[in-house]
N, C-alpha and C positions, 0 to 999 in steps of 0.2 A: 693791578688792583691795590689800592692803598688800604691798610688795615689799622686804623685807630679812630677813636672818637675822642676829641679833645676834652680834657677835664678842667673844671673851674675850681680853683683852690680858694678856700676861705682863709687858710693860714698862709701867711706870706713866706717867701723863701728865706727871709731874714730870720723869722721865728723858727723855721725848720732847721736852719743852720745852727742856731743856738741850742735847740733841743737835742741835737745829735753831736754836740761838741765832744762829749766823752767817748764817742765811737770813732772819732777821727784822730789822725796823727797831728803833730805840730804844724801849725799853719803859718805860712809866710803871706801875710795879708797884702803885701805890696804887689805881688804878681800872681796871687791865687794859686800858689803851688804848694803841695804837701811834700815834705821830705821825711825820710825814714832811714837814718844812718846809711845813706847811700854813698857811693864813691863820688868824689867831687867832679870827676870827668865823666859827663853823661853821654858824650857823643863818640867816644873812642871804644874799641873792642875791650871787653871786660874779661877778667880772670874768673873762670867758672869752676876752679878747683874746689871740690867739696860741696858745690851747690847743686841741688837736685831738682829745683823748681824754677820754672820760667813763667812769669806773668806776662800775658800779651794783652795790652790795652788797645782795643779796636772799637772805639766808641763813637766815631764821627761819620762813617761812610753813609752817605745819603741822608744825613740828619741836618736840618737847618739850624737848630738851637740845641746842641748836644748837652747832656749832663754827664758828669764824670764821677764814677763810683770806685776809683782805684783804692781809696783809703780803706774801704771795708775789707778788701782782700788782703791788703798789707797788714792791717791790724790783726786779722785772724791768723795770718801766718806768723807774725812776730809774737803773738800770744803763745804760740807753740815752740818758740825758739827755732824757727825754721829759716834757713838762709834761702834767698831767692835772687833771681835776676829779673829785670823789668825791661820789656820791649815795648817801645812807643811806636805803634803802627802808623801814626800820623807822620812821624819823622823818618822812619826807616822802611815803611812799606811791609811787604810780605816777608816773613822770615823764610830762609831756605832750609832745606833738610839739614845741611851742615850747621846751621845756626841752632837747630833744635837738638841735634845729636847729643850734646853734653848732658841733657836733662832727662830725668826719669819721669817727671810729671810736668805737663803743660796745662796751665789754666788760662783759657782764652775767653775774654768777656767782651760783650758787644753793646751793653746798655740799651739805648733807644734805636740803634741801627736795625734795619731790616723790615721797615713797615710796609714795603711793597712785596707782592708775591713773586715767586721765582721766574714767572713768565713775563714780567714787566720789563720792556726794553730799557736798557741802561740802568735800571734800578734793581733787577733781580740779581741774585748771587753777589751781593755786596758784603753781607756779614762774613761769609766765606766765599771767596771766588772758587771757581772750579779747580784752578791751579793750587789754591791753598788746601782744598779738600784732598787733592792727590798727595800733596806734601804731607798732610797729617795722616793720611792712610799709610803712606810709606814709612812715616815715623813710627807708627804703631806696629807695623807688620814686617818691616825689613831691617830695622836696627836691632842689635843684639840685646838680650836681656829683657827684663820687664819694662814696659812702657805704658804710660797712662795719659789720658786726655780728658779734661773737664771743660765742656762748653757751657757757658752761662750767658743766657740772653733770651728775652721773651719771644723774639721773632726769628731766631736762627733757622728753625725748621721752615717757617712760612717763607722766608726769603730764599732758601736753598732748594726746597723740594715741592712746594705747593704751587700747582698749576691752576690758577683761578679761572682760566678760560674754559676748562672742562671739569673742574673740581676733582682733580686726581693728584696723586703723589708721583712725582718724577723719581725715577730710579737714581740712586746715588750709591757708589761703592762704600763710601764712608757711613752715610746715614742708614741706608737700607741694608747693606751688607754687614758691616761691622757692628753698628749700634743696634740694628734690628728695629728701627723706627717704623711704626705703623701709624701714619698720620691720619688722625680722625677726620672724617667728613664734616663733623660739627664745626671745624675751624672755618669752613666756607659759608656756613649758613646760620650758625648759632653761637656767635662769639660770647665769651664771658667777660665780665667787668669785675675785677678783683677789688675788694676793699680790705681794710685792716680788721674787719670782723671775720674774715675767712681764715682757714687753717690749712696746713699741709698735714694730711693724715696718712701714715704709712699703712699699707694694706698687704704687704708681703715681706719677705726676708731681705730687707734693704741694707746694703753695707754703708749707705750714706746717712740714712735716718734712724736705723737701728731700733725700730719699734716705737719711736717717740712721735708725739704730735707737736708740731711747731706752729706758732702764730705767724702771721704775715704783717710786716710793716712795709707797705708798698712805697718804694722810693721814687719811681719814675713819674714824670708829669703825664705820661701816656699810659695806655691800658690795653685791654683786650689781648692778653698773652695766649700763646699756643697751648692747646690741649694735646697730650701725647698718649700713644699706646705703644706697646712693645710686642713684637713677634717672637721675642726670645724669652718671654716670661721674666722680663727685667724691669717691671714697674716698681718704682720706689715709694712715691707718696702722691696721693691724689689731691686735687683741688677740692675743698669742702667749704660750702657757703653757709654753714650753720644748719642747713636742712638737707642738702643734696650733695652728692659727689659729681665731679665734672672731669672725668678722665685724669690722666697723670700730669703732674707738674715736673716730674723728673723720671727719667728712665736710664738704665745702664746695661752694659753687657761686658763680659770678659771671656777669655778663652786662651788656649795654648797656641803658641806659634811654632811653625814647622822647624825653625832654627833654634828653638829653645826659648824659655821665658814665657811670659803671659802678656797679652794686651788687655787694657782696661779702658773703657770709654763711658762717659755719662753726658747727658744733655739735661740742663736745668732750665726749663721755660719759666719757672719761678726763679728769677736770677738770685744768685747767692746774696747780693746786697739786700734783698727783700725778705730774707729768712729771719724772722724774729729780731731780737735785740742782739747786743754784743755777745752776751753769754751763749745765746743760741748759735750764733755764727761760729763762735769758738768751738762748740761741740760738733757742729756739722763739719767744719774744716778739719777737726781732729779725726772724725770718722773717715773723711776723704783721704787724709794722709796715711791713716792706718791701712785702709783698703789698697792704697797705691804703694805701700811699703816704703814710704819716705822717712828716713831717719831724722831725728832731731840733732842739730849741730849748732855750734856757736854761730851767731848771726854775723855774717860779713857780707851783707847784701850789696848788690851792684845794680847799676841802672844803665839801660840804653834808651836815653830820652828822659825827659822830665816827668815826674809824677804830677798829674794834674789835680786841680782843686776838685773836691767832692761837689761843691755847689758853685756853678757858674751862672 
């Protein structure tokens, strides 16, 4: 089952790009690539000494005309003087556990990927394959020390656990077990369509939103994002349409590991790139970094694969 209703824009992509220039990093207009003090060698193994964060750009699986939102994540991290490495899923495919091991925080973002439900042949389980789910579960639970995972994408849950043939949630060790995702039945019958008039309103003690209300600047050409609930009392902020609440747009969970340390996991169905403006993103990223215990260090960022244009 395909989950989106095409939107018709009045504002052209050119105008959008100009409007958000200050939110982006330096642009190389010749090849639509954004760069951010990255190593010149993008396809070789990188030195991860002192780097705690890995960005995984996984924005094209099952998407005919992908949009790329890398620059929003990069700008938010660099605004906090955080070193990071960048993994281009297009070029290098799924990272192995050994690739993830050096990092304390993985931020995995999927943009417009995932518009088909998990039971759709050939198109289900593309935002995260079942093997990737297992790798991420092992990352959180079997590696030593504190480990954290932020999943950012409007249809990650839909594509990984939503069975539209019987309107039920499929069991997943990562989503059901660790995250505590309780996938709302409204996702099958009562989709929401988010506009920039909507807000994200925190309704509990959220480590990510910290009691604040944030506006939404919807970046995707597509719409109808997931509505989430938590079986672990881990709701962070709800969709609010100026009149009514519509389930959660972000949930999280954390806990102790048998071998020591903590796991932390969050799912943002209001993707990070659509949380307010640049200042709002900086605040939310700061909250994420504090929650995940990521220290600020001198930026010596590295890249595995090229940073893609925000607007293609």
